[in-house]
N, C-alpha and C positions, 0 to 999 in steps of 0.2 A: 223230668216230672211232666214234659208232654206224653211221653211215651207211657207213663204211668196212668194219666189222665186219659188216655185214647184206650187202653185196655180195660179200664174200668168201665168206659162208657160202651164198650161191646159188651159187657157183663149184665151192666145194669138194666133190671127189668126181666131179667130170665125168669119163666116159670117152669117148675121142674114136676112133673106128675110122680105119683107114687110109683116106684118100681123103675124111674127112668133114669139113666146115666147122663152127668154133666161131664163133657170134655172140654177143657180149657182150651185146646190149639181149635177143637171144632169152634167153639162160640168166638174166640178172638180173632181166629184166623191166623195166616203165615203173616211174621214181621216183617213187613217190607213198606217201600217208601207209597207204593200204590194203595197200601192201605191205612196210611196215615201216620206210620211210625217214622223216627228219626234214628241217627246215630248218637250213640252213648256207649258207655262202658258194659262190656260183658266178661264173663268168665270162660275163657277157652284155652284148653290144653294147662291148667294150672295157674294162667296169668289173667289178669285184669287189661283186655284188648279191647279198642272201639269196635262195634258191630251194630248193624241196623236192629232198633228194638231193646236195646239196653234198659234195664230199669221194670220191666214187666214182670220178673220174678217177685219182685214186691207185692204185686198184685196177685199173683197166684198164692203167696206164702200167707197173705192176709186173708185170701178166700180160704185156704186150708185151714187156718185157725179158727175162724167163723165157724167152718162144717165141723170141726170138731166137737166145739161147745153145743152145737145144734144137734149132736149125736147122730149124726147121719155117717154111712160106710164108705170109708175110702177104700178104693180098689187098685189106684195107681199112684205112687207119691216117689219123687227121688229127691235127697239132698244134694247140695253143692258141693263141688269138690273142694273148695275154700270156704273158711268161715265168713259169715255175712254179718253187719252189724245192727241190722233192722229188726232182727227177730231172733229169739232164744236158741242156742243149738238144740238139734233135732226136732224144730219146729218149723223150717223151711221147706218151700217147694218148689224145687227147681223145673224150669219148661224151656224147652227148645224145639227145633223142629223134630227131634227124634226122642224128646221125652214129655210126657204129657202129665197133667194131674186131671185126676177122674175120681169121682164119688157118685154114690147112688142114693136116690130119696129113700131111704126105708121107713120113712114115717108112713101114717094111715092118710094124710092128707097132702095135695099140693104146697109146696113152698115156692117162695118169690124171694129172689135175691136182689139187694139193691146195693149198688157199689158206686162211691163218689170218691175223688181226689181233688184237693183244693191248692195244691202245690207245697203242701207242709205235712197233711195227714191223707192215708187212706183209710176209708170208713167202709165196712161191709155189714150189712143189716140182712138176716134170713128170717123170713116171717112164715110161718107155720104152725102146727100144732106142738105143744110143749113135750119134749124128752124127758130124759135123765137129767139131773143137775151133774154137769161135766165140769172140771177144773183140770188144768195142765201142770205139769212139772217138768223141768229141764235139769239134768243131772250132769256135771263135767264129771268124767272119770280119769282124765289123764290130759295134761298139757304136754304138747310137741313142739319144743323150741325149735327157732328158725334157724337156718345155717347163715354163716357169711359167706358171700361168694366177692371176691375182688376181680376188677376187670381194668387193665392197662388201658389208658387213656393219653395219646399222644399229645393232645391239645393243651393237657394241663402241666405245670411243671412237676419236676421229680421230688418228690416228698409231699405234695399235695394231695388231698382226697376230697372226695364229694359224694354223698350218699344219691344214688339213683333211684333206690327204692328201699323204702324203709323195712320191709318185710312185716310177715305176721305170723303168730303162733298158730300151730295147729292143734287140733284136740279130737278127743274121741268123748261121745256124750250118748246119753239114754234120753228117750222122750217117754213121758208116763202120763197115763189118763187116769184120774181119779174120780169115782161115781159114787154120788150119794144116793142110795137107796134103802129106804126102812129105818133111816137114822143110822145105817152105818156105810162104811166109806171102803170102796172097793178098788185097790189100786191096780192098774194092768200097765206092762210094758209094751209099749208099742213100736218102737223104734230104736236101733241102736245104730250110730253113725260115725263116721271116721271124716274129718276134715284136714286135708293136708296143709302143713305150714308152707309160708311164701318165704322164698330168699331174701335175705337183706343184701342187696347189691351196692357195693362200694367203689368208686372210680379211683383208680390211681394214676397221678400222673407220671410219665415217663419223659416229658421233654427236658433238655438239659438246659440250662442258662447260658446265653450268647456270652462269650468271652469278650471281654472289651479291652483292647491294647492301646497305649498311647506313645507317640515316638516322644523319645527322650531328647 
């Protein structure tokens, strides 16, 4: 929540002139302790691990969806490698040191971006001239089951099992925008994404019970 609020604060009040490009990484800056960010969970190499700045993708994804609804032009966006729970498939925007989210103000007047986070919700308001009426639609086209991986644990008794990671299904999805113009609705495919499944990890005990003998 701290990292989300910090990133939203950097963006809040940004003004973008017509033809100007917004870069998430340029505006928010490096996710470092010096810039006010803390350690939280991030996705790295297909797993959830701790890293500085975890959570900021909820800000970039919220902004991404607001930009779509404002009918601005996306120039760079990348999906996460794993499914995320806070936004529909094919409507997330992953950011990192090597991946940016960018868009251009293609409207006829400046826009102002307001972003706030209260610990429960992230809100993005974009003020400017009205564009076309836009709606979003996410379609899951394939569910990819996760695999079960067993690992031996010498600290657990033989026959005992414990779930270390619950795992997560992967999926393939498509993202559509629907534009309402002149009483007609035009549908446009904007993305096709693959989110990898995460293995379910089960620990199996290998420790043998101590044998107890009694003198007769």
